[in-house]
MOPAC internal coordinates of N, CA, C and O (Angstrom, degrees):
PM7 1SCF
backbone

  N    0.0000 0     0.00 0     0.00 0    0    0    0
  C    1.4548 1     0.00 0     0.00 0    1    0    0
  C    1.5268 1   109.39 1     0.00 0    2    1    0
  O    1.2310 1   120.67 1   -49.06 1    3    2    1
  N    1.3240 1   116.32 1   130.94 1    3    2    1
  C    1.4588 1   121.66 1   179.27 1    5    3    2
  C    1.5299 1   109.25 1   -85.64 1    6    5    3
  O    1.2310 1   121.33 1   -43.21 1    7    6    5
  N    1.3267 1   115.07 1   136.79 1    7    6    5
  C    1.4650 1   121.26 1   176.28 1    9    7    6
  C    1.5186 1   107.26 1  -103.52 1   10    9    7
  O    1.2310 1   121.17 1   -62.04 1   11   10    9
  N    1.3397 1   115.36 1   117.96 1   11   10    9
  C    1.4589 1   121.62 1  -172.85 1   13   11   10
  C    1.5251 1   109.81 1  -118.24 1   14   13   11
  O    1.2310 1   121.05 1   -50.59 1   15   14   13
  N    1.3241 1   115.60 1   129.41 1   15   14   13
  C    1.4565 1   122.45 1   177.89 1   17   15   14
  C    1.5226 1   109.13 1  -113.59 1   18   17   15
  O    1.2310 1   120.60 1   -51.25 1   19   18   17
  N    1.3256 1   116.46 1   128.75 1   19   18   17
  C    1.4643 1   122.75 1   176.61 1   21   19   18
  C    1.5256 1   108.08 1  -106.68 1   22   21   19
  O    1.2310 1   120.92 1   -47.54 1   23   22   21
  N    1.3392 1   115.85 1   132.46 1   23   22   21
  C    1.4631 1   120.88 1  -175.42 1   25   23   22
  C    1.5227 1   110.68 1  -128.61 1   26   25   23
  O    1.2310 1   121.07 1   -46.52 1   27   26   25
  N    1.3415 1   115.57 1   133.48 1   27   26   25
  C    1.4697 1   121.37 1   170.43 1   29   27   26
  C    1.5307 1   107.25 1  -135.91 1   30   29   27
  O    1.2310 1   120.33 1    22.02 1   31   30   29
  N    1.3190 1   116.98 1  -157.98 1   31   30   29
  C    1.4626 1   119.89 1  -175.30 1   33   31   30
  C    1.5278 1   113.14 1   -78.14 1   34   33   31
  O    1.2310 1   120.60 1   121.60 1   35   34   33
  N    1.3211 1   116.45 1   -58.40 1   35   34   33
  C    1.4646 1   121.38 1  -172.99 1   37   35   34
  C    1.5224 1   114.40 1  -107.48 1   38   37   35
  O    1.2310 1   119.77 1   172.79 1   39   38   37
  N    1.3265 1   118.05 1    -7.21 1   39   38   37
  C    1.4651 1   122.55 1  -176.38 1   41   39   38
  C    1.5285 1   110.83 1    58.86 1   42   41   39
  O    1.2310 1   121.37 1  -136.20 1   43   42   41
  N    1.3407 1   114.99 1    43.80 1   43   42   41
  C    1.4713 1   119.89 1   179.57 1   45   43   42
  C    1.5217 1   113.04 1  -121.13 1   46   45   43
  O    1.2310 1   119.69 1   151.70 1   47   46   45
  N    1.3379 1   118.20 1   -28.30 1   47   46   45
  C    1.4624 1   120.10 1  -174.13 1   49   47   46
  C    1.5306 1   112.54 1  -124.57 1   50   49   47
  O    1.2310 1   120.28 1   111.13 1   51   50   49
  N    1.3159 1   117.07 1   -68.87 1   51   50   49
  C    1.4633 1   120.04 1  -172.13 1   53   51   50
  C    1.5301 1   113.54 1   -72.21 1   54   53   51
  O    1.2310 1   119.90 1   125.27 1   55   54   53
  N    1.3170 1   117.80 1   -54.73 1   55   54   53
  C    1.4699 1   117.97 1  -176.45 1   57   55   54
  C    1.5365 1   112.91 1   -67.85 1   58   57   55
  O    1.2310 1   118.62 1   142.95 1   59   58   57
  N    1.3453 1   120.24 1   -37.05 1   59   58   57
  C    1.4671 1   117.86 1   174.76 1   61   59   58
  C    1.5337 1   112.28 1   -66.19 1   62   61   59
  O    1.2310 1   120.27 1   147.70 1   63   62   61
  N    1.3317 1   117.10 1   -32.30 1   63   62   61
  C    1.4720 1   120.01 1   175.22 1   65   63   62
  C    1.5244 1   109.06 1   -62.55 1   66   65   63
  O    1.2310 1   120.45 1   132.77 1   67   66   65
  N    1.3265 1   116.74 1   -47.23 1   67   66   65
  C    1.4672 1   120.52 1   179.40 1   69   67   66
  C    1.5249 1   110.80 1   -60.89 1   70   69   67
  O    1.2310 1   120.50 1   136.55 1   71   70   69
  N    1.3133 1   116.66 1   -43.45 1   71   70   69
  C    1.4678 1   120.11 1   178.59 1   73   71   70
  C    1.5278 1   110.31 1   -59.48 1   74   73   71
  O    1.2310 1   120.50 1   135.21 1   75   74   73
  N    1.3212 1   116.64 1   -44.79 1   75   74   73
  C    1.4678 1   121.29 1   179.88 1   77   75   74
  C    1.5373 1   111.48 1   -63.53 1   78   77   75
  O    1.2310 1   120.64 1   135.01 1   79   78   77
  N    1.3206 1   116.38 1   -44.99 1   79   78   77
  C    1.4699 1   121.49 1  -177.51 1   81   79   78
  C    1.5294 1   111.45 1   -61.90 1   82   81   79
  O    1.2310 1   119.94 1   140.31 1   83   82   81
  N    1.3279 1   117.72 1   -39.69 1   83   82   81
  C    1.4645 1   120.81 1  -173.95 1   85   83   82
  C    1.5341 1   114.02 1  -100.04 1   86   85   83
  O    1.2310 1   119.83 1   178.95 1   87   86   85
  N    1.3154 1   117.94 1    -1.05 1   87   86   85
  C    1.4721 1   121.47 1  -177.53 1   89   87   86
  C    1.5219 1   113.73 1   -62.87 1   90   89   87
  O    1.2310 1   120.03 1   150.68 1   91   90   89
  N    1.3169 1   117.54 1   -29.32 1   91   90   89
  C    1.4652 1   120.13 1  -176.13 1   93   91   90
  C    1.5312 1   113.28 1   -88.86 1   94   93   91
  O    1.2310 1   119.60 1   179.93 1   95   94   93
  N    1.3164 1   118.37 1    -0.07 1   95   94   93
  C    1.4653 1   121.36 1  -179.80 1   97   95   94
  C    1.5333 1   109.56 1   -73.09 1   98   97   95
  O    1.2310 1   121.14 1   -51.95 1   99   98   97
  N    1.3134 1   115.42 1   128.05 1   99   98   97
  C    1.4654 1   121.30 1  -174.90 1  101   99   98
  C    1.5296 1   113.23 1   -63.11 1  102  101   99
  O    1.2310 1   120.12 1   148.09 1  103  102  101
  N    1.3190 1   117.38 1   -31.91 1  103  102  101
  C    1.4672 1   120.06 1  -175.17 1  105  103  102
  C    1.5319 1   113.29 1   -94.50 1  106  105  103
  O    1.2310 1   120.29 1  -173.05 1  107  106  105
  N    1.3438 1   117.05 1     6.95 1  107  106  105
  C    1.4578 1   120.46 1  -177.07 1  109  107  106
  C    1.5202 1   112.16 1  -124.86 1  110  109  107
  O    1.2310 1   121.65 1   -34.38 1  111  110  109
  N    1.3154 1   114.44 1   145.62 1  111  110  109
  C    1.4513 1   122.49 1   165.37 1  113  111  110
  C    1.5201 1   103.64 1  -115.94 1  114  113  111
  O    1.2310 1   119.39 1   -51.67 1  115  114  113
  N    1.3226 1   118.77 1   128.33 1  115  114  113
  C    1.4626 1   120.31 1  -173.93 1  117  115  114
  C    1.5239 1   112.28 1  -126.23 1  118  117  115
  O    1.2310 1   121.66 1   -25.28 1  119  118  117
  N    1.3309 1   114.44 1   154.72 1  119  118  117
  C    1.4572 1   122.78 1   175.31 1  121  119  118
  C    1.5223 1   106.76 1  -151.31 1  122  121  119
  O    1.2310 1   120.90 1   -14.19 1  123  122  121
  N    1.3258 1   115.88 1   165.81 1  123  122  121
  C    1.4642 1   119.80 1   176.26 1  125  123  122
  C    1.5213 1   109.31 1  -141.44 1  126  125  123
  O    1.2310 1   121.64 1   -22.09 1  127  126  125
  N    1.3393 1   114.46 1   157.91 1  127  126  125
  C    1.4590 1   120.57 1  -178.47 1  129  127  126
  C    1.5170 1   109.45 1  -157.06 1  130  129  127
  O    1.2310 1   121.07 1   -13.62 1  131  130  129
  N    1.3277 1   115.56 1   166.38 1  131  130  129
  C    1.4576 1   121.87 1   178.15 1  133  131  130
  C    1.5152 1   111.02 1  -121.24 1  134  133  131
  O    1.2310 1   121.30 1   -28.03 1  135  134  133
  N    1.3255 1   115.11 1   151.97 1  135  134  133
  C    1.4638 1   121.57 1  -177.56 1  137  135  134
  C    1.5317 1   113.81 1   -90.91 1  138  137  135
  O    1.2310 1   119.94 1   154.69 1  139  138  137
  N    1.3088 1   117.72 1   -25.31 1  139  138  137
  C    1.4625 1   120.11 1  -174.06 1  141  139  138
  C    1.5243 1   112.12 1   -81.74 1  142  141  139
  O    1.2310 1   121.35 1   -23.16 1  143  142  141
  N    1.3332 1   115.02 1   156.84 1  143  142  141
  C    1.4618 1   119.97 1   171.68 1  145  143  142
  C    1.5229 1   107.47 1   -60.07 1  146  145  143
  O    1.2310 1   120.28 1   -42.55 1  147  146  145
  N    1.2923 1   117.07 1   137.45 1  147  146  145
  C    1.4580 1   120.13 1  -179.93 1  149  147  146
  C    1.5144 1   114.08 1    86.55 1  150  149  147
  O    1.2310 1   119.83 1  -173.59 1  151  150  149
  N    1.3270 1   117.93 1     6.41 1  151  150  149
  C    1.4656 1   120.65 1   177.19 1  153  151  150
  C    1.5189 1   109.01 1   -62.06 1  154  153  151
  O    1.2310 1   120.40 1   -33.61 1  155  154  153
  N    1.3349 1   116.84 1   146.39 1  155  154  153
  C    1.4601 1   120.54 1  -179.95 1  157  155  154
  C    1.5274 1   111.25 1   -58.22 1  158  157  155
  O    1.2310 1   120.09 1   134.88 1  159  158  157
  N    1.3235 1   117.43 1   -45.12 1  159  158  157
  C    1.4728 1   123.12 1   172.10 1  161  159  158
  C    1.5256 1   105.70 1  -124.99 1  162  161  159
  O    1.2310 1   119.96 1   -76.44 1  163  162  161
  N    1.3178 1   117.69 1   103.56 1  163  162  161
  C    1.4625 1   119.75 1  -177.70 1  165  163  162
  C    1.5331 1   111.73 1   -71.00 1  166  165  163
  O    1.2310 1   120.99 1   -35.16 1  167  166  165
  N    1.3180 1   115.71 1   144.84 1  167  166  165
  C    1.4610 1   121.57 1   176.01 1  169  167  166
  C    1.5260 1   108.51 1   -62.14 1  170  169  167
  O    1.2310 1   120.53 1   -34.59 1  171  170  169
  N    1.3237 1   116.59 1   145.41 1  171  170  169
  C    1.4622 1   120.26 1  -179.49 1  173  171  170
  C    1.5245 1   109.53 1  -143.91 1  174  173  171
  O    1.2310 1   121.13 1   -17.48 1  175  174  173
  N    1.3118 1   115.44 1   162.52 1  175  174  173
  C    1.4629 1   121.25 1   176.41 1  177  175  174
  C    1.5250 1   109.04 1   -59.57 1  178  177  175
  O    1.2310 1   120.37 1   140.50 1  179  178  177
  N    1.3221 1   116.90 1   -39.50 1  179  178  177
  C    1.4632 1   120.87 1  -179.10 1  181  179  178
  C    1.5204 1   111.61 1   -60.96 1  182  181  179
  O    1.2310 1   120.09 1   136.07 1  183  182  181
  N    1.3193 1   117.43 1   -43.93 1  183  182  181
  C    1.4659 1   120.74 1   178.47 1  185  183  182
  C    1.5262 1   111.26 1   -64.74 1  186  185  183
  O    1.2310 1   120.64 1   137.96 1  187  186  185
  N    1.3090 1   116.39 1   -42.04 1  187  186  185
  C    1.4719 1   120.35 1   179.42 1  189  187  186
  C    1.5250 1   110.20 1   -63.44 1  190  189  187
  O    1.2310 1   120.50 1   134.92 1  191  190  189
  N    1.3132 1   116.65 1   -45.08 1  191  190  189
  C    1.4647 1   119.76 1  -179.64 1  193  191  190
  C    1.5292 1   111.56 1   -67.18 1  194  193  191
  O    1.2310 1   120.00 1   148.52 1  195  194  193
  N    1.3174 1   117.61 1   -31.48 1  195  194  193
  C    1.4658 1   122.82 1   178.48 1  197  195  194
  C    1.5375 1   111.09 1   -66.32 1  198  197  195
  O    1.2310 1   120.33 1   141.63 1  199  198  197
  N    1.3163 1   116.97 1   -38.37 1  199  198  197
  C    1.4711 1   122.14 1  -170.94 1  201  199  198
  C    1.5287 1   113.06 1   -75.46 1  202  201  199
  O    1.2310 1   121.77 1   -36.57 1  203  202  201
  N    1.3443 1   114.22 1   143.43 1  203  202  201
  C    1.4656 1   120.99 1   170.35 1  205  203  202
  C    1.5263 1   109.92 1   -88.40 1  206  205  203
  O    1.2310 1   121.26 1   145.17 1  207  206  205
  N    1.3195 1   115.19 1   -34.83 1  207  206  205
  C    1.4625 1   121.51 1  -178.10 1  209  207  206
  C    1.5263 1   108.10 1  -140.19 1  210  209  207
  O    1.2310 1   120.80 1   -40.90 1  211  210  209
  N    1.3239 1   116.07 1   139.10 1  211  210  209
  C    1.4670 1   121.72 1  -178.60 1  213  211  210
  C    1.5206 1   108.66 1  -121.82 1  214  213  211
  O    1.2310 1   121.24 1   -56.26 1  215  214  213
  N    1.3236 1   115.22 1   123.74 1  215  214  213
  C    1.4639 1   121.51 1   175.47 1  217  215  214
  C    1.5191 1   108.27 1  -105.03 1  218  217  215
  O    1.2310 1   120.81 1   -54.48 1  219  218  217
  N    1.3336 1   116.06 1   125.52 1  219  218  217
  C    1.4620 1   121.10 1   172.91 1  221  219  218
  C    1.5266 1   107.97 1  -108.40 1  222  221  219
  O    1.2310 1   120.68 1   -24.98 1  223  222  221
  N    1.3100 1   116.31 1   155.02 1  223  222  221
  C    1.4628 1   120.27 1  -175.45 1  225  223  222
  C    1.5245 1   113.04 1   -83.94 1  226  225  223
  O    1.2310 1   119.94 1   148.46 1  227  226  225
  N    1.3432 1   117.72 1   -31.54 1  227  226  225
  C    1.4658 1   121.28 1  -176.38 1  229  227  226
  C    1.5310 1   110.52 1  -136.48 1  230  229  227
  O    1.2310 1   120.98 1   -19.95 1  231  230  229
  N    1.3235 1   115.73 1   160.05 1  231  230  229
  C    1.4659 1   121.20 1   177.96 1  233  231  230
  C    1.5302 1   111.18 1   -60.08 1  234  233  231
  O    1.2310 1   120.42 1   144.58 1  235  234  233
  N    1.3276 1   116.81 1   -35.42 1  235  234  233
  C    1.4713 1   119.57 1   179.10 1  237  235  234
  C    1.5322 1   110.57 1   -62.15 1  238  237  235
  O    1.2310 1   120.50 1   145.89 1  239  238  237
  N    1.3320 1   116.65 1   -34.11 1  239  238  237
  C    1.4701 1   120.23 1   177.38 1  241  239  238
  C    1.5258 1   110.03 1   -66.24 1  242  241  239
  O    1.2310 1   120.58 1   136.51 1  243  242  241
  N    1.3215 1   116.50 1   -43.49 1  243  242  241
  C    1.4613 1   120.80 1   179.16 1  245  243  242
  C    1.5296 1   110.01 1   -60.66 1  246  245  243
  O    1.2310 1   120.58 1   134.91 1  247  246  245
  N    1.3319 1   116.50 1   -45.09 1  247  246  245
  C    1.4622 1   120.69 1  -179.18 1  249  247  246
  C    1.5251 1   111.78 1   -63.91 1  250  249  247
  O    1.2310 1   120.57 1   135.05 1  251  250  249
  N    1.3311 1   116.51 1   -44.95 1  251  250  249
  C    1.4578 1   121.76 1  -179.58 1  253  251  250
  C    1.5341 1   110.62 1   -64.46 1  254  253  251
  O    1.2310 1   120.73 1   136.30 1  255  254  253
  N    1.3103 1   116.20 1   -43.70 1  255  254  253
  C    1.4631 1   121.67 1   179.36 1  257  255  254
  C    1.5246 1   110.32 1   -63.76 1  258  257  255
  O    1.2310 1   120.65 1   134.85 1  259  258  257
  N    1.3323 1   116.37 1   -45.15 1  259  258  257
  C    1.4676 1   121.06 1  -179.86 1  261  259  258
  C    1.5213 1   111.70 1   -62.98 1  262  261  259
  O    1.2310 1   120.38 1   141.45 1  263  262  261
  N    1.3081 1   116.87 1   -38.55 1  263  262  261
  C    1.4557 1   121.10 1  -178.96 1  265  263  262
  C    1.5330 1   111.17 1   -70.62 1  266  265  263
  O    1.2310 1   120.82 1   135.20 1  267  266  265
  N    1.3242 1   116.05 1   -44.80 1  267  266  265
  C    1.4626 1   121.06 1  -173.84 1  269  267  266
  C    1.5357 1   113.08 1   -79.44 1  270  269  267
  O    1.2310 1   119.95 1   148.18 1  271  270  269
  N    1.3376 1   117.69 1   -31.82 1  271  270  269
  C    1.4632 1   121.11 1  -173.09 1  273  271  270
  C    1.5284 1   113.00 1  -125.31 1  274  273  271
  O    1.2310 1   120.44 1  -150.24 1  275  274  273
  N    1.3149 1   116.77 1    29.76 1  275  274  273
  C    1.4681 1   122.23 1  -174.23 1  277  275  274
  C    1.5290 1   113.19 1   -48.54 1  278  277  275
  O    1.2310 1   120.29 1   132.08 1  279  278  277
  N    1.3136 1   117.05 1   -47.92 1  279  278  277
  C    1.4634 1   121.26 1  -176.37 1  281  279  278
  C    1.5229 1   112.56 1   -63.26 1  282  281  279
  O    1.2310 1   119.99 1   153.86 1  283  282  281
  N    1.3104 1   117.63 1   -26.14 1  283  282  281
  C    1.4728 1   121.88 1  -176.05 1  285  283  282
  C    1.5326 1   112.60 1   -93.90 1  286  285  283
  O    1.2310 1   120.16 1   175.49 1  287  286  285
  N    1.3130 1   117.30 1    -4.51 1  287  286  285
  C    1.4623 1   121.30 1  -176.72 1  289  287  286
  C    1.5303 1   113.18 1  -102.56 1  290  289  287
  O    1.2310 1   120.00 1  -174.55 1  291  290  289
  N    1.3185 1   117.60 1     5.45 1  291  290  289
  C    1.4724 1   121.15 1  -172.74 1  293  291  290
  C    1.5191 1   114.46 1   -52.68 1  294  293  291
  O    1.2310 1   119.35 1   131.71 1  295  294  293
  N    1.3022 1   118.85 1   -48.29 1  295  294  293
  C    1.4636 1   121.38 1  -177.46 1  297  295  294
  C    1.5238 1   112.40 1  -107.90 1  298  297  295
  O    1.2310 1   120.48 1  -154.57 1  299  298  297
  N    1.3047 1   116.68 1    25.43 1  299  298  297
  C    1.4616 1   121.19 1  -178.17 1  301  299  298
  C    1.5163 1   110.66 1  -103.10 1  302  301  299
  O    1.2310 1   121.11 1   -34.89 1  303  302  301
  N    1.2929 1   115.47 1   145.11 1  303  302  301
  C    1.4679 1   120.91 1   172.78 1  305  303  302
  C    1.5238 1   106.40 1   -90.31 1  306  305  303
  O    1.2310 1   120.23 1   -61.79 1  307  306  305
  N    1.3177 1   117.17 1   118.21 1  307  306  305
  C    1.4620 1   124.01 1  -176.88 1  309  307  306
  C    1.5224 1   108.18 1  -116.77 1  310  309  307
  O    1.2310 1   120.75 1   -63.39 1  311  310  309
  N    1.3265 1   116.18 1   116.61 1  311  310  309
  C    1.4673 1   121.23 1  -173.26 1  313  311  310
  C    1.5180 1   110.64 1  -124.95 1  314  313  311
  O    1.2310 1   120.97 1   -47.05 1  315  314  313
  N    1.3291 1   115.74 1   132.95 1  315  314  313
  C    1.4618 1   121.91 1   176.33 1  317  315  314
  C    1.5293 1   109.73 1   -94.15 1  318  317  315
  O    1.2310 1   120.73 1   -52.64 1  319  318  317
  N    1.3191 1   116.20 1   127.36 1  319  318  317
  C    1.4693 1   121.90 1  -179.84 1  321  319  318
  C    1.5280 1   113.24 1   -88.78 1  322  321  319
  O    1.2310 1   119.73 1   169.81 1  323  322  321
  N    1.3190 1   118.13 1   -10.19 1  323  322  321
  C    1.4776 1   122.68 1  -178.89 1  325  323  322
  C    1.5328 1   111.79 1    52.95 1  326  325  323
  O    1.2310 1   120.87 1  -125.68 1  327  326  325
  N    1.3216 1   115.93 1    54.32 1  327  326  325
  C    1.4634 1   121.74 1   177.46 1  329  327  326
  C    1.5249 1   107.43 1  -115.21 1  330  329  327
  O    1.2310 1   120.12 1   -68.75 1  331  330  329
  N    1.3365 1   117.37 1   111.25 1  331  330  329
  C    1.4648 1   120.93 1  -177.19 1  333  331  330
  C    1.5299 1   112.24 1   -70.12 1  334  333  331
  O    1.2310 1   121.18 1   -18.01 1  335  334  333
  N    1.3138 1   115.34 1   161.99 1  335  334  333
  C    1.4650 1   122.40 1  -179.05 1  337  335  334
  C    1.5263 1   110.13 1   -83.53 1  338  337  335
  O    1.2310 1   121.36 1  -109.82 1  339  338  337
  N    1.3297 1   114.99 1    70.18 1  339  338  337
  C    1.4643 1   119.10 1  -179.26 1  341  339  338
  C    1.5327 1   112.14 1  -137.17 1  342  341  339
  O    1.2310 1   120.80 1  -157.54 1  343  342  341
  N    1.3210 1   116.07 1    22.46 1  343  342  341
  C    1.4618 1   120.49 1  -177.83 1  345  343  342
  C    1.5182 1   110.77 1  -125.73 1  346  345  343
  O    1.2310 1   120.98 1   -26.81 1  347  346  345
  N    1.3142 1   115.73 1   153.19 1  347  346  345
  C    1.4563 1   122.07 1   175.60 1  349  347  346
  C    1.5191 1   109.16 1   -90.14 1  350  349  347
  O    1.2310 1   120.61 1   -14.96 1  351  350  349
  N    1.3246 1   116.45 1   165.04 1  351  350  349
  C    1.4554 1   121.91 1   177.67 1  353  351  350
  C    1.5277 1   109.82 1   -58.72 1  354  353  351
  O    1.2310 1   120.56 1   -52.17 1  355  354  353
  N    1.3274 1   116.53 1   127.83 1  355  354  353
  C    1.4627 1   125.16 1   178.05 1  357  355  354
  C    1.5343 1   113.84 1    61.77 1  358  357  355
  O    1.2310 1   119.96 1  -159.71 1  359  358  357
  N    1.3275 1   117.68 1    20.29 1  359  358  357
  C    1.4648 1   120.83 1   175.93 1  361  359  358
  C    1.5363 1   107.91 1   -61.48 1  362  361  359
  O    1.2310 1   120.05 1   -49.68 1  363  362  361
  N    1.3414 1   117.52 1   130.32 1  363  362  361
  C    1.4670 1   120.69 1  -175.13 1  365  363  362
  C    1.5275 1   114.69 1   -51.73 1  366  365  363
  O    1.2310 1   119.91 1   140.52 1  367  366  365
  N    1.3149 1   117.79 1   -39.48 1  367  366  365
  C    1.4650 1   120.37 1   179.60 1  369  367  366
  C    1.5378 1   110.71 1   -64.52 1  370  369  367
  O    1.2310 1   120.38 1   140.75 1  371  370  369
  N    1.3214 1   116.87 1   -39.25 1  371  370  369
  C    1.4617 1   121.85 1   177.72 1  373  371  370
  C    1.5330 1   110.21 1   -66.62 1  374  373  371
  O    1.2310 1   120.17 1   135.92 1  375  374  373
  N    1.3136 1   117.27 1   -44.08 1  375  374  373
  C    1.4679 1   121.81 1   179.45 1  377  375  374
  C    1.5234 1   110.47 1   -58.94 1  378  377  375
  O    1.2310 1   120.86 1   133.36 1  379  378  377
  N    1.3239 1   115.96 1   -46.64 1  379  378  377
  C    1.4633 1   120.70 1  -179.39 1  381  379  378
  C    1.5338 1   111.06 1   -62.54 1  382  381  379
  O    1.2310 1   120.86 1   135.76 1  383  382  381
  N    1.3230 1   115.96 1   -44.24 1  383  382  381
  C    1.4660 1   121.21 1  -179.89 1  385  383  382
  C    1.5343 1   110.16 1   -61.92 1  386  385  383
  O    1.2310 1   120.38 1   135.39 1  387  386  385
  N    1.3224 1   116.88 1   -44.61 1  387  386  385
  C    1.4630 1   120.92 1   178.79 1  389  387  386
  C    1.5243 1   111.06 1   -61.91 1  390  389  387
  O    1.2310 1   120.55 1   133.17 1  391  390  389
  N    1.3186 1   116.55 1   -46.83 1  391  390  389
  C    1.4597 1   120.50 1  -179.64 1  393  391  390
  C    1.5267 1   110.94 1   -58.20 1  394  393  391
  O    1.2310 1   120.52 1   133.01 1  395  394  393
  N    1.3169 1   116.60 1   -46.99 1  395  394  393
  C    1.4578 1   120.40 1  -178.21 1  397  395  394
  C    1.5288 1   111.94 1   -64.22 1  398  397  395
  O    1.2310 1   120.24 1   130.72 1  399  398  397
  N    1.3153 1   117.15 1   -49.28 1  399  398  397
  C    1.4673 1   120.40 1  -174.32 1  401  399  398
  C    1.5283 1   112.49 1   -73.29 1  402  401  399
  O    1.2310 1   120.40 1   135.77 1  403  402  401
  N    1.3018 1   116.85 1   -44.23 1  403  402  401
  C    1.4627 1   120.10 1  -176.48 1  405  403  402
  C    1.5260 1   110.89 1   -71.13 1  406  405  403
  O    1.2310 1   119.81 1   136.51 1  407  406  405
  N    1.3167 1   117.98 1   -43.49 1  407  406  405
  C    1.4703 1   120.92 1   179.13 1  409  407  406
  C    1.5281 1   110.69 1   -57.53 1  410  409  407
  O    1.2310 1   120.87 1   134.06 1  411  410  409
  N    1.2986 1   115.94 1   -45.94 1  411  410  409
  C    1.4701 1   121.15 1   179.82 1  413  411  410
  C    1.5170 1   110.94 1   -60.13 1  414  413  411
  O    1.2310 1   120.50 1   136.03 1  415  414  413
  N    1.3133 1   116.65 1   -43.97 1  415  414  413
  C    1.4645 1   121.14 1  -177.57 1  417  415  414
  C    1.5293 1   112.36 1   -74.20 1  418  417  415
  O    1.2310 1   119.98 1   144.20 1  419  418  417
  N    1.3069 1   117.65 1   -35.80 1  419  418  417
  C    1.4700 1   120.28 1   178.19 1  421  419  418
  C    1.5138 1   111.08 1   -68.07 1  422  421  419
  O    1.2310 1   120.57 1   149.56 1  423  422  421
  N    1.3173 1   116.51 1   -30.44 1  423  422  421
  C    1.4549 1   120.86 1   177.45 1  425  423  422
  C    1.5158 1   112.16 1   -62.48 1  426  425  423
  O    1.2310 1   120.69 1   152.97 1  427  426  425
  N    1.3382 1   116.28 1   -27.03 1  427  426  425
  C    1.4676 1   121.18 1   179.99 1  429  427  426
  C    1.5333 1   112.11 1   -89.73 1  430  429  427
  O    1.2310 1   120.59 1   175.94 1  431  430  429
  N    1.3035 1   116.49 1    -4.06 1  431  430  429
  C    1.4740 1   119.90 1  -174.03 1  433  431  430
  C    1.5077 1   110.65 1   -90.40 1  434  433  431
  O    1.2310 1   120.10 1   180.00 1  435  434  433

């Protein structure tokens, strides 16, 4: 079973949507977190170590994560989905984009 972590800024819109969309997949265990202070579920070393693959929504997330948790990311697959912060929670366009991008990338994992 693959353990997948979705990361955005506040863990309020994009990453919780991704967690919800992929939570019912039999071959996945999923979680989500945010990088900013005040995130609903803040990113932690424990979450990073738990994950097999980490999806971030923007390049800035990848950079921030790499800078703050470099030592814990050595054997982790870190992938940027390039999804801007312009969608609401479970917005159909966001759901479709997540399904297309994540499914394609998980197939290669």
